[in-house]
C-alpha positions as a Markdown table, in Angstrom:
| # | Residue | x | y | z |
|---|---|---|---|---|
| 1 | Met | 0.0 | 0.0 | 0.0 |
| 2 | Ser | 1.5 | 3.3 | -1.1 |
| 3 | Ser | 0.8 | 6.5 | 0.8 |
| 4 | Thr | 1.1 | 9.9 | -0.6 |
| 5 | Pro | 3.2 | 12.2 | 1.5 |
| 6 | Ile | 1.4 | 15.0 | 3.3 |
| 7 | Ile | 2.0 | 18.4 | 1.8 |
| 8 | Asp | 2.2 | 21.1 | 4.5 |
| 9 | Val | 2.3 | 24.1 | 2.2 |
| 10 | Ser | 1.5 | 24.9 | -1.4 |
| 11 | Val | 3.6 | 27.8 | -2.6 |
| 12 | Ile | 1.8 | 29.6 | -5.4 |
| 13 | Ile | 3.8 | 31.9 | -7.6 |
| 14 | Ile | 2.2 | 34.0 | -10.4 |
| 15 | Ser | 4.3 | 34.7 | -13.5 |
| 16 | Tyr | 3.6 | 37.2 | -16.2 |
| 17 | Asn | 6.7 | 38.0 | -18.3 |
| 18 | Thr | 8.9 | 37.5 | -15.2 |
| 19 | Cys | 11.0 | 34.5 | -16.4 |
| 20 | Arg | 14.3 | 35.4 | -14.6 |
| 21 | Leu | 12.5 | 36.6 | -11.5 |
| 22 | Thr | 10.4 | 33.5 | -11.3 |
| 23 | Val | 13.4 | 31.2 | -11.7 |
| 24 | Asp | 15.2 | 33.1 | -8.9 |
| 25 | Cys | 12.1 | 33.0 | -6.7 |
| 26 | Ile | 11.8 | 29.2 | -7.1 |
| 27 | Asn | 15.5 | 28.7 | -6.4 |
| 28 | Ala | 15.2 | 30.8 | -3.2 |
| 29 | Val | 12.2 | 28.7 | -2.1 |
| 30 | Ile | 14.1 | 25.5 | -2.6 |
| 31 | Ala | 17.3 | 26.8 | -0.9 |
| 32 | Lys | 15.6 | 28.4 | 2.1 |
| 33 | Thr | 12.7 | 26.0 | 2.9 |
| 34 | Lys | 13.7 | 23.3 | 5.3 |
| 35 | Asp | 11.8 | 20.8 | 7.5 |
| 36 | Val | 8.5 | 21.3 | 5.9 |
| 37 | Asn | 6.9 | 19.4 | 3.0 |
| 38 | Phe | 5.9 | 21.8 | 0.3 |
| 39 | Glu | 4.9 | 21.9 | -3.3 |
| 40 | Ile | 5.5 | 24.8 | -5.8 |
| 41 | Ile | 2.7 | 25.8 | -8.2 |
| 42 | Val | 3.5 | 28.4 | -10.9 |
| 43 | Val | 0.5 | 29.9 | -12.7 |
| 44 | Asp | 1.7 | 31.5 | -15.9 |
| 45 | Asn | -0.6 | 34.3 | -17.2 |
| 46 | Ala | 0.2 | 33.8 | -20.9 |
| 47 | Ser | 3.7 | 35.2 | -20.7 |
| 48 | Asn | 5.5 | 35.9 | -24.0 |
| 49 | Asp | 9.0 | 35.6 | -22.6 |
| 50 | Asp | 9.1 | 31.8 | -22.5 |
| 51 | Ser | 8.5 | 31.8 | -18.7 |
| 52 | Ala | 6.3 | 28.6 | -18.9 |
| 53 | Ala | 8.8 | 26.7 | -21.1 |
| 54 | Val | 11.7 | 27.6 | -18.8 |
| 55 | Val | 9.9 | 26.6 | -15.6 |
| 56 | Lys | 8.8 | 23.4 | -17.2 |
| 57 | Lys | 12.4 | 22.5 | -18.4 |
| 58 | Thr | 14.3 | 23.8 | -15.3 |
| 59 | Phe | 11.9 | 22.6 | -12.6 |
| 60 | Pro | 10.0 | 19.4 | -13.8 |
| 61 | Phe | 8.7 | 18.9 | -10.2 |
| 62 | Val | 6.9 | 22.2 | -10.2 |
| 63 | Thr | 3.2 | 22.2 | -11.0 |
| 64 | Leu | 2.9 | 24.5 | -13.9 |
| 65 | Ile | -0.6 | 25.9 | -14.8 |
| 66 | Glu | -0.7 | 27.9 | -18.1 |
| 67 | Ser | -3.8 | 30.1 | -17.9 |
| 68 | Gly | -3.9 | 30.7 | -21.7 |
| 69 | Lys | -4.5 | 34.4 | -21.2 |
| 70 | Asn | -3.7 | 37.1 | -18.6 |
| 71 | Ile | -6.4 | 36.5 | -16.0 |
| 72 | Gly | -4.9 | 38.9 | -13.5 |
| 73 | Phe | -3.1 | 38.3 | -10.2 |
| 74 | Gly | -6.2 | 37.4 | -8.0 |
| 75 | Asn | -7.7 | 35.0 | -10.5 |
| 76 | Ala | -4.4 | 33.3 | -11.1 |
| 77 | Asn | -3.9 | 32.8 | -7.4 |
| 78 | Asn | -7.4 | 31.2 | -7.3 |
| 79 | Leu | -6.4 | 28.9 | -10.1 |
| 80 | Gly | -3.3 | 27.9 | -8.2 |
| 81 | Ala | -5.3 | 27.4 | -5.0 |
| 82 | Ala | -7.7 | 25.1 | -6.8 |
| 83 | Ala | -4.8 | 22.8 | -7.7 |
| 84 | Ala | -3.1 | 23.0 | -4.3 |
| 85 | Lys | -2.7 | 20.0 | -2.1 |
| 86 | Gly | -1.2 | 21.7 | 0.9 |
| 87 | Glu | -2.7 | 22.3 | 4.3 |
| 88 | Phe | -1.7 | 25.9 | 3.9 |
| 89 | Leu | -1.3 | 28.3 | 0.9 |
| 90 | Phe | 1.7 | 30.6 | 0.7 |
| 91 | Leu | 1.2 | 33.2 | -2.0 |
| 92 | Leu | 4.5 | 34.5 | -3.2 |
| 93 | Asn | 5.2 | 37.2 | -5.7 |
| 94 | Ser | 7.6 | 36.2 | -8.4 |
| 95 | Asp | 9.9 | 39.2 | -7.6 |
| 96 | Thr | 10.4 | 38.0 | -4.0 |
| 97 | Leu | 13.3 | 36.1 | -2.6 |
| 98 | Leu | 13.1 | 34.3 | 0.7 |
| 99 | Cys | 16.0 | 35.3 | 3.0 |
| 100 | Asn | 15.2 | 32.7 | 5.7 |
| 101 | Asn | 13.0 | 29.6 | 6.4 |
| 102 | Ala | 9.9 | 31.8 | 6.3 |
| 103 | Ile | 7.6 | 29.0 | 5.1 |
| 104 | Arg | 8.5 | 26.8 | 8.1 |
| 105 | Ile | 8.3 | 29.8 | 10.5 |
| 106 | Leu | 4.8 | 30.7 | 9.3 |
| 107 | Thr | 3.6 | 27.0 | 9.2 |
| 108 | Asp | 4.8 | 26.6 | 12.8 |
| 109 | Tyr | 2.9 | 29.7 | 13.8 |
| 110 | Met | -0.3 | 28.6 | 12.1 |
| 111 | Arg | -0.1 | 25.3 | 13.9 |
| 112 | Ser | 0.4 | 27.0 | 17.3 |
| 113 | Glu | -2.4 | 27.7 | 19.7 |
| 114 | Glu | -2.5 | 31.3 | 18.7 |
| 115 | Gly | -2.2 | 30.4 | 15.0 |
| 116 | Lys | -5.2 | 28.1 | 15.2 |
| 117 | Gln | -7.3 | 31.2 | 15.8 |
| 118 | Thr | -5.7 | 33.0 | 12.8 |
| 119 | Ala | -7.1 | 32.9 | 9.3 |
| 120 | Val | -4.3 | 34.7 | 7.5 |
| 121 | Cys | -0.7 | 35.6 | 8.4 |
| 122 | Gly | 2.1 | 37.2 | 6.5 |
| 123 | Ala | 5.8 | 37.8 | 6.7 |
| 124 | Asn | 8.0 | 40.9 | 7.0 |
| 125 | Leu | 9.2 | 42.2 | 3.7 |
| 126 | Phe | 12.7 | 43.7 | 3.2 |
| 127 | Ser | 14.3 | 45.5 | 0.3 |
| 128 | Ala | 17.5 | 44.3 | -1.4 |
| 129 | Thr | 19.4 | 46.5 | 1.1 |
| 130 | Lys | 17.6 | 44.7 | 4.0 |
| 131 | Gln | 15.5 | 47.8 | 4.9 |
| 132 | Pro | 11.9 | 47.2 | 5.9 |
| 133 | Asn | 9.6 | 47.3 | 2.9 |
| 134 | His | 5.8 | 47.6 | 3.0 |
| 135 | Ser | 3.5 | 45.9 | 0.6 |
| 136 | Tyr | 0.6 | 48.1 | 1.5 |
| 137 | Ser | -0.3 | 51.7 | 1.9 |
| 138 | Ala | -1.4 | 53.3 | 5.2 |
| 139 | Phe | -3.4 | 55.8 | 3.1 |
| 140 | Tyr | -6.0 | 53.2 | 1.9 |
| 141 | Pro | -8.5 | 51.2 | 4.0 |
| 142 | Ser | -7.2 | 47.8 | 5.1 |
| 143 | Leu | -7.8 | 45.1 | 7.6 |
């Protein structure tokens, strides 16, 4: 009897003409993620820079979804989520590089007592010069 390994986290990356960035992003996930079972799903929004072909050739273990047209960031994430097998989803922009084992850190938090009462969590973002970088604006309504 064969059992399928449990996937803790599905890492979903959206690509739209970001071939080099997507490759670097995937390599960073692989290099920095330890002690957690994860899958990587790349949704390509009909890039014309060979992103899908490069991902397919370079990372045959990555689930590649080719949307056929640019369906936008939100819809592409929904497409990736529909294919995900992980207990948790980790939405990662293709221009982002992990600098530590963030996926494990966030997974551990979500499984903690406090995390069990949390619906969504996110990580700190830093610029290339390691300065805090915000992915939101305080001038617009937010949670």
